[in-house]
Structures are given as structure tokens and as C-alpha cells.
C-alpha positions, 0 to 999 in steps of 0.5 A: 500500500505504501509503495503504491502511494509512493509510485503514484506520488512519483508519477504525479510529480513527473506529470507536474514536472512535464506540465511545468516544463511545457508552460515555462517553454510556452512562456519563454516563447511568448516573451521572446515573441513579445520583445521581438515585436516591440523591437520591430515596431520601435525600429519601423517607427524610428525609421519613419520618424528618421525619414520624415526628419531627413526630408524636413532637414533637407528642405530647411537646409535648402531654404537656409542656403537660398536665404544666405545666397540672397543675403550675400548676392552669390548664388552658390555661397549659401550652399557652400556655407550650409555644406561646410556647417554639415561637414563641421557637424560630422567631424564633431560627431566623429570626434566627440559624439560617437561614444555618447550615441552608442551609450544612449542607444545601449541604455535605451534598448536595454531598458526596453528589452529588460523592462518586462 
């Protein structure tokens, strides 16, 4: 009688372990799926915002270049000044901003990924 009870308890324990393993596996799959979807949505929205931002920046740059050209009475001077400004920004970014950008992206993505 005692052996039947133990074998029944062992069999029940095995079933509980299998159920736990299956539910844990399903939870991990669901968690990974959720994080991948959130990442994809963030990526897509970031690309859209970045694209629209670049278009706005392009139009503003052309408008500023035309305004500078009109002020200096030189058709190309404004465009060269705006181009020089952007070259200066790129140089400053590569000298000082690359590490800050990497750190910022790492912090933001880790917060989103490990939030759940």
C-alpha cells in the first residue's frame, strides 16, 4: 500500500514536472515573441520618424542656403556655407559624439528589452 502511494506520488510529480516544463517553454516563447515585436515596431517607427526628419532637414537646409545666397548676392555661397556647417557637424560627431550615441542607444534598448 505504501509503495503504491509512493509510485503514484512519483508519477504525479513527473506529470507536474512535464506540465511545468511545457508552460515555462510556452512562456519563454511568448516573451521572446513579445520583445521581438516591440523591437520591430520601435525600429519601423524610428525609421519613419528618421525619414520624415531627413526630408524636413533637407528642405530647411535648402531654404537656409537660398536665404544666405540672397543675403550675400552669390548664388552658390549659401550652399557652400550650409555644406561646410554639415561637414563641421560630422567631424564633431566623429570626434566627440560617437561614444555618447552608442551609450544612449545601449541604455535605451536595454531598458526596453529588460523592462518586462
